[in-house]
C-alpha positions in Angstrom: 0.0 0.0 0.0 2.8 2.4 0.9 4.4 1.8 -2.6 1.1 2.4 -4.3 0.6 5.7 -2.5 4.1 6.9 -3.3 3.6 6.1 -7.0 0.3 8.1 -7.1 1.9 11.1 -5.4 4.7 11.1 -8.0 2.1 11.1 -10.8 0.1 14.0 -9.4 -0.4 16.8 -11.9 0.3 20.4 -10.9 -2.8 22.5 -10.1 -1.7 25.2 -12.5 -2.0 23.0 -15.6 -4.7 24.5 -17.9 -4.3 23.0 -21.3 -6.2 19.8 -22.1 -3.6 17.1 -22.3 -4.7 13.5 -21.5 -1.1 12.3 -21.5 -0.1 14.9 -18.9 -3.1 14.2 -16.7 -2.9 10.5 -16.4 -1.7 10.9 -12.8 -5.1 12.0 -11.6 -5.9 8.5 -10.3 -6.5 7.9 -6.6 -8.3 4.9 -5.1 -9.5 6.7 -1.9 -12.9 8.3 -1.6 -13.0 11.6 0.3 -15.4 11.7 3.3 -17.6 14.4 1.8 -18.3 12.1 -1.2 -19.6 9.4 1.2 -21.9 12.0 2.8 -23.1 13.2 -0.6 -24.2 9.8 -1.9 -25.5 8.3 1.4 -27.9 11.1 2.2 -31.5 11.4 1.1 -30.5 12.8 -2.3 -28.2 9.8 -2.9 -31.0 7.2 -3.3 -32.3 6.3 -6.6 -35.9 4.9 -6.8 -36.8 3.1 -10.0 -40.3 2.9 -11.4 -40.7 -0.6 -10.2 -40.2 0.6 -6.6 -36.7 -1.0 -6.2 -34.3 1.2 -4.2 -30.8 1.5 -5.7 -28.0 3.9 -4.9 -27.0 4.7 -8.4 -24.3 7.2 -7.4 -22.6 4.6 -5.1 -22.8 2.0 -7.9 -21.2 4.3 -10.4 -18.4 5.0 -7.9 -17.8 1.3 -7.4 -17.7 0.9 -11.2 -15.3 3.8 -11.5 -12.9 2.4 -8.9 -12.9 -1.0 -10.7 -11.8 0.8 -13.9 -9.3 3.0 -12.2 -7.7 0.0 -10.4 -7.4 -1.9 -13.7 -5.6 1.1 -15.4 -3.8 2.5 -12.4 -0.2 1.7 -13.6 -0.9 1.4 -17.4 0.7 4.7 -18.5 0.2 4.0 -22.2 -3.4 5.1 -22.4 -4.9 8.6 -22.5 -7.7 8.4 -20.0 -8.2 11.2 -17.5 -9.7 10.0 -14.2 -11.8 12.5 -12.2 -13.0 11.0 -9.0 -14.7 13.7 -7.0 -16.5 17.0 -7.1 -13.5 19.4 -7.0 -11.5 17.5 -9.7 -14.5 17.1 -12.0 -15.8 20.6 -11.6 -12.4 22.3 -11.9 -11.5 20.3 -15.0 -14.7 21.2 -16.8 -14.7 24.8 -15.6 -11.2 25.5 -17.0 -11.4 23.6 -20.3 -14.9 23.7 -21.8 -17.4 26.3 -22.9 -20.1 24.0 -24.3 -21.4 20.9 -22.4 -23.5 18.4 -24.3 -25.3 15.6 -22.5 -26.8 12.3 -23.5 -30.0 11.9 -21.5 -31.1 8.4 -20.6 -28.4 6.8 -18.5 -26.6 10.1 -17.9 -29.3 12.5 -16.5 -32.0 10.0 -15.6 -32.9 6.3 -15.6 -36.4 5.0 -16.3 -37.6 8.6 -16.1 -36.2 9.1 -12.6 -33.5 11.8 -12.2 -30.0 10.7 -11.1 -29.3 12.5 -7.8 -27.9 16.1 -8.0 -28.2 16.3 -11.8 -30.5 19.3 -11.6 -28.0 21.2 -9.4 -25.2 20.3 -11.8 -27.0 21.6 -14.8 -28.0 24.8 -13.0 -24.4 25.4 -11.9 -23.2 25.0 -15.5 -25.7 27.5 -16.8 -25.1 30.0 -14.0 -21.4 29.7 -14.9 -22.4 30.8 -18.5 -21.6 27.4 -20.0 -23.8 26.6 -23.0 -25.7 23.4 -22.2 -27.4 21.1 -24.7 -29.1 17.7 -24.6 -29.1 15.0 -27.2 -32.5 13.5 -27.9 -32.9 10.0 -26.5 -34.8 7.2 -28.3 -37.8 8.2 -26.1 -38.0 11.5 -28.0 -37.3 13.8 -25.0 -38.6 17.4 -25.3 -37.6 20.5 -23.4 -40.7 20.4 -21.3 -40.6 16.7 -20.3 -36.9 16.8 -19.6 -37.4 19.8 -17.2 -40.2 17.8 -15.5 -38.0 14.7 -15.1 -35.1 16.6 -13.7 -37.3 18.9 -11.6 -35.7 21.9 -13.4 -37.4 25.2 -14.0 -37.3 25.1 -17.8 -35.2 24.3 -20.8 -35.6 25.7 -24.4 -36.2 23.6 -27.4 -33.0 25.1 -28.8 -31.1 23.2 -26.1 -32.5 19.8 -27.4 -30.6 18.6 -30.5 -31.0 15.4 -32.6 -27.3 14.5 -32.7 -23.8 15.8 -31.8 -23.3 16.7 -35.5 -26.1 19.4 -35.3 -24.1 21.5 -32.8 -22.1 24.5 -34.0 -19.3 25.1 -31.6 -15.6 25.0 -31.2 -15.1 21.2 -30.9 -11.9 21.6 -28.9 -14.0 23.5 -26.2 -17.0 21.2 -26.4 -17.5 18.2 -24.0 -20.0 15.4 -24.6 -21.0 13.6 -21.4 -22.3 10.1 -22.3 -22.8 6.6 -21.0 -22.4 5.1 -24.4 -18.9 4.1 -25.3 -19.9 2.3 -28.5 -22.1 4.9 -30.2 -22.0 8.5 -28.8 -18.2 8.5 -28.2 -17.2 7.7 -31.8 -19.6 10.4 -33.1 -18.1 13.0 -30.8 -14.6 11.9 -31.9 -15.7 12.3 -35.6 -16.7 15.9 -34.9 -13.5 16.6 -33.0 -15.2 16.9 -29.7 -13.9 15.7 -26.3 -16.0 13.0 -24.7 -16.4 11.9 -21.1 -17.9 8.6 -19.9 -20.1 8.3 -16.8 -20.9 4.9 -15.3 -24.6 5.4 -14.5 -26.0 3.9 -17.7 -25.2 1.5 -20.6 -21.4 1.1 -20.3 -20.1 -0.8 -17.3 -16.6 -1.1 -15.8 -16.4 -4.5 -17.5 -17.1 -3.0 -20.9 -14.3 -0.5 -20.5 -11.8 -3.1 -19.4 -12.8 -5.4 -22.2 -11.8 -2.9 -24.9 -8.6 -1.8 -23.1 -6.6 -3.5 -25.8 -7.9 -1.0 -28.4 -6.6 2.3 -26.9 -8.4 4.3 -29.6 -11.8 3.0 -28.3 -11.2 4.1 -24.7 -12.9 7.2 -23.1 -10.8 10.4 -23.1 -12.3 11.3 -19.7 -14.1 9.2 -17.1 -15.9 10.1 -13.9 -18.6 8.3 -11.9 -21.7 10.5 -12.4 -22.9 13.9 -13.5 -23.8 14.9 -9.9 -20.1 15.5 -9.3 -20.3 18.6 -11.6 -20.8 21.6 -9.3 -19.2 24.8 -10.6 
């Protein structure tokens, strides 16, 4: 354990780094969860209730999945993934590098029409920080009104709902797609020159990420547990 902690300290990235560079940020990988994260996900807002009445802590499960991926890739320095494990890391990274944030919906913002904890606060913090926020239509044909209802948000505009990542006009190097779909959405973002981040609350599991580890080009550029960690 002592050896592991020393290695992680040696790999830590200086706080002053501002340019997006996956190679230079590989060191942001730690296996310990801060105490405040435990409080965040174990409180009343950390419980996910599905439509069938089953109780499931989706935030905790995403953190467990994240740690499984991080443990697998901890000392493999040949890949480009950036690991963001908590609210300060995730929020600072996004604040400094991106002007436009694009979200997939099902599996990222909600599951079975129930909002993932803290998502509404995350989106509000992005919009208050003058980030441009957009949403990709799901197969269920989400609209601005029903998305706002699902997320218990005041309102969204129809202009914020887009059919695909290719419909968005923005500087791709300053645009982040947050998705749970490593096999479909991520390749589309890459084609458009965008940066993509994988969250582990939906379709893609830790096992899926580990299984494709041989194909480095198919790995996420950024990975963090869930959208609720974004609080600018």
